[in-house]
C-alpha positions in Angstrom: 41.9 27.9 -18.2 40.3 26.0 -15.4 36.7 25.1 -16.0 34.3 25.4 -13.2 31.4 23.0 -12.8 28.0 24.6 -12.7 26.5 24.7 -9.3 23.5 22.4 -8.8 20.9 23.6 -6.3 19.2 20.9 -4.4 16.0 22.0 -2.8 15.0 21.6 -0.1 18.3 19.9 0.7 19.3 16.2 1.1 18.9 16.1 4.9 15.4 17.5 5.0 14.1 15.7 1.9 15.6 12.4 3.1 14.0 12.8 6.4 10.6 13.4 4.9 11.2 10.4 2.6 12.0 8.0 5.5 9.1 9.4 7.6 6.6 9.0 4.8 7.7 5.5 3.8 7.7 4.4 7.5 4.1 5.7 8.1 2.6 4.5 4.8 4.5 1.2 4.2 6.8 -0.1 7.0 4.5 0.5 10.0 1.4 -1.2 8.5 3.5 -4.2 7.4 5.1 -4.4 10.8 1.7 -4.5 12.5 0.8 -7.5 10.3 3.8 -9.4 11.5 3.2 -8.2 15.1 -0.3 -9.6 15.3 0.9 -12.8 13.6 3.7 -13.2 16.1 1.1 -13.4 18.9 0.1 -16.8 17.6 1.9 -20.0 18.4 3.5 -21.9 15.6 0.9 -24.7 15.9 -2.0 -22.2 15.7 -0.4 -20.3 12.8 0.1 -23.5 10.8 -3.4 -24.7 11.5 -4.8 -21.4 10.1 -2.7 -21.0 7.0 -2.7 -24.7 6.0 -6.5 -25.1 6.3 -7.7 -26.8 3.0 -10.1 -24.0 2.4 -7.4 -21.4 2.7 -4.9 -23.4 0.6 -7.6 -23.6 -2.1 -8.0 -19.8 -2.0 -4.2 -19.4 -2.4 -4.2 -21.5 -5.6 -7.1 -19.6 -6.9 -5.8 -16.1 -6.1 -2.3 -16.6 -7.4 -3.3 -18.7 -10.3 -5.9 -16.3 -11.7 -3.7 -13.3 -11.0 -0.9 -14.9 -13.0 -3.1 -15.8 -15.9 -4.6 -12.3 -15.9 -1.2 -10.7 -15.9 0.0 -13.0 -18.8 -3.1 -12.0 -20.8 -2.4 -8.3 -20.2 1.3 -8.8 -21.1 0.2 -9.9 -24.5 -2.7 -7.7 -25.4 -1.4 -4.7 -23.5 1.6 -4.6 -25.8 -0.7 -4.9 -28.8 -2.8 -2.0 -27.6 0.2 0.1 -26.9 1.5 -0.7 -30.4 -1.7 0.5 -32.0 -1.8 3.7 -30.0 1.8 4.6 -30.8 2.2 3.5 -34.4 -1.2 4.3 -35.9 -3.3 7.3 -36.4 -7.1 6.8 -36.6 -10.4 8.5 -35.6 -11.1 8.1 -32.0 -7.5 7.4 -31.0 -7.6 9.8 -28.0 -10.9 8.3 -26.8 -9.4 4.8 -26.8 -6.2 6.1 -25.2 -8.4 7.6 -22.4 -10.4 4.4 -22.0 -7.2 2.5 -21.1 -7.1 4.4 -17.8 -10.7 3.7 -17.0 -9.9 0.8 -14.6 -7.9 3.3 -12.6 -10.8 5.7 -12.2 -13.7 3.3 -12.0 -14.5 2.1 -8.4 -13.7 -1.6 -8.2 -17.1 -2.5 -6.8 -18.8 -0.9 -9.8 -16.5 -2.8 -12.1 -17.4 -6.0 -10.4 -21.1 -5.5 -10.6 -20.9 -4.5 -14.2 -18.8 -7.5 -15.2 -21.1 -9.8 -13.3 -24.1 -8.4 -15.1 -22.5 -8.8 -18.5 -21.1 -12.3 -18.0 -23.9 -13.8 -15.9 -25.8 -16.7 -17.6 -28.5 -14.3 -18.7 -26.2 -11.3 -19.3 -25.5 -9.7 -22.7 -22.2 -11.5 -23.2 -22.7 -14.5 -20.9 -25.7 -15.9 -22.8 -23.6 -16.0 -26.0 -21.4 -18.8 -24.6 -22.3 -22.4 -24.1 -20.5 -22.5 -20.7 -20.7 -20.6 -17.5 -18.4 -17.6 -17.1 -19.6 -15.6 -14.1 -19.2 -17.4 -10.7 -16.3 -19.4 -12.0 -12.5 -18.9 -12.1 -13.0 -17.7 -15.7 -15.0 -14.7 -14.4 -12.2 -14.0 -11.9 -9.6 -14.0 -14.6 -11.7 -11.5 -16.7 -12.1 -9.2 -13.7 -8.3 -9.3 -12.9 -7.5 -8.7 -16.6 -9.7 -5.7 -16.6 -8.1 -4.0 -13.6 -4.5 -4.8 -14.7 -4.6 -3.7 -18.3 -3.5 -0.1 -17.8 -0.2 -1.2 -16.0 1.1 -2.9 -19.1 -0.1 -0.4 -21.6 1.3 2.6 -19.7 4.7 1.0 -19.1 5.2 -0.2 -22.7 3.8 2.9 -24.4 6.6 5.4 -23.6 9.3 2.8 -24.6 7.7 2.4 -28.0 7.5 6.1 -28.5 11.2 6.4 -27.7 12.3 3.8 -30.2 14.1 5.3 -33.2 12.4 4.2 -36.4 15.6 4.8 -38.4 17.0 1.6 -36.8 13.9 -0.3 -38.0 14.3 1.2 -41.5 18.0 0.2 -41.5 17.1 -3.3 -40.5 14.6 -3.6 -43.4 17.0 -2.1 -45.9 19.5 -4.8 -45.0 16.9 -7.5 -46.0 15.2 -8.3 -42.7 11.6 -9.2 -42.8 9.0 -7.5 -40.7 9.0 -10.3 -38.2 12.8 -10.3 -38.0 12.8 -6.6 -37.4 10.2 -6.9 -34.6 11.9 -9.9 -33.0 15.5 -8.6 -33.1 15.2 -4.8 -33.1 11.9 -3.8 -31.5 11.0 -6.5 -29.0 14.2 -6.8 -27.0 14.1 -3.2 -25.6 10.4 -3.8 -24.7 11.1 -6.8 -22.5 12.0 -4.9 -19.3 9.0 -2.7 -19.7 6.7 -5.7 -20.3 8.1 -7.4 -17.2 7.5 -4.2 -15.2 3.9 -4.0 -16.4 3.4 -7.7 -15.8 4.7 -7.5 -12.2 2.5 -4.4 -11.5 -0.6 -6.1 -12.9 0.2 -9.3 -11.0 0.7 -7.5 -7.7 -2.5 -5.5 -8.1 -4.5 -8.7 -9.0 -3.3 -10.7 -6.0 -4.9 -8.4 -3.5 -7.9 -7.4 -5.6 -11.2 -7.6 -3.8 -13.9 -5.2 -5.0 -14.1 -6.2 -8.7 -13.7 -10.0 -7.9 -16.0 -10.6 -5.0 -19.2 -10.2 -7.1 -18.2 -12.2 -10.1 -16.5 -14.9 -8.2 -19.6 -16.4 -6.6 -17.5 -17.0 -3.4 -18.0 -20.8 -3.2 -15.6 -22.3 -0.7 -12.9 -24.6 -2.3 -14.0 -23.4 -5.8 -14.3 -19.7 -6.3 -13.3 -18.2 -2.9 -10.4 -15.8 -3.1 -8.0 -15.2 -0.2 -8.8 -11.5 0.3 -12.4 -12.6 0.9 -11.3 -15.1 3.6 -9.3 -12.3 5.2 -12.3 -10.0 5.2 -14.5 -12.8 6.7 -12.1 -13.3 9.6 -11.9 -9.6 10.2 -15.7 -9.4 10.4 -15.6 -12.3 12.9 -13.0 -10.3 14.9 -10.4 -13.0 14.3 -7.6 -10.5 13.8 -4.8 -12.9 14.4 -6.2 -15.4 11.9 -6.6 -12.7 9.3 -3.1 -11.3 9.8 -1.7 -14.9 9.6 -3.2 -15.4 6.2 -2.2 -11.9 5.1 1.4 -12.7 6.2 1.5 -15.8 4.0 0.1 -13.7 1.1 2.7 -11.0 1.7 5.6 -13.4 1.8 4.6 -15.3 -1.3 3.9 -12.0 -3.2 7.3 -10.7 -2.1 9.2 -13.8 -3.3 7.4 -13.8 -6.6 8.0 -10.1 -7.2 11.6 -10.6 -6.2 12.0 -13.3 -8.9 10.3 -11.1 -11.5 12.6 -8.1 -10.6 15.7 -10.3 -10.9 14.6 -11.4 -14.3 13.8 -7.8 -15.2 17.3 -6.7 -14.1 18.9 -9.4 -16.2 16.9 -8.5 -19.3 17.7 -4.8 -18.7 21.5 -5.6 -18.6 21.3 -7.9 -21.6 19.1 -5.8 -23.9 19.9 -2.3 -22.6 16.2 -1.4 -22.3 14.6 0.9 -19.8 12.7 -0.7 -17.0 
């Protein structure tokens, strides 16, 4: 007897849904990025290079990408730890802590920046406890970027941890594996693609962050001045071509870095069979 395949209904249909998809992506993503390159193309190569290679701008590149990378690395470590606690343990106030993880998503970035500056200033509640300056230094910038990037790692690792079968861990321990060996060989490999995903999201968010950083950075040229602030300054001076030139460099570097991260993520996904 011939078996018939169940009919799958696709609403509203491929043609219409694909059309809406292309239109939406074009208006929200492609068109704005095209305008950045369009304004940059109006400059000559000499003028473009003079703007993007200015020592003040180059110093802001190093600061923005360096602090974003450090903040994403910190979140990759402690984000996994927080996700582990939320998944594997039951304790009073668990739902409250789970909700607080998403606070950086809901809190306006300017409010976060003012709050962190108040806490870590030399006379702040936390700043006065240290023997060195935190606010208005690159350390303060790293703290701000770590704050806004934490949810990305926790929320990407958490569902993978929840989906792991604990029977496999019990089998590993029954065969004589220690807790560390079970974590390193059974638990950690499936988490690697998710960790890389959270890392790349936190890194991408941190590169262009402005509101939570501009207050705590101090904005001292060549020291604590981030690239988004330089772009905003040029826009306020009606130097649109200069702003778009710097934005183009930021966009290209970010794209290359995220491409490398995605290639590593794909390799780990194939090797360990995890979910990215």
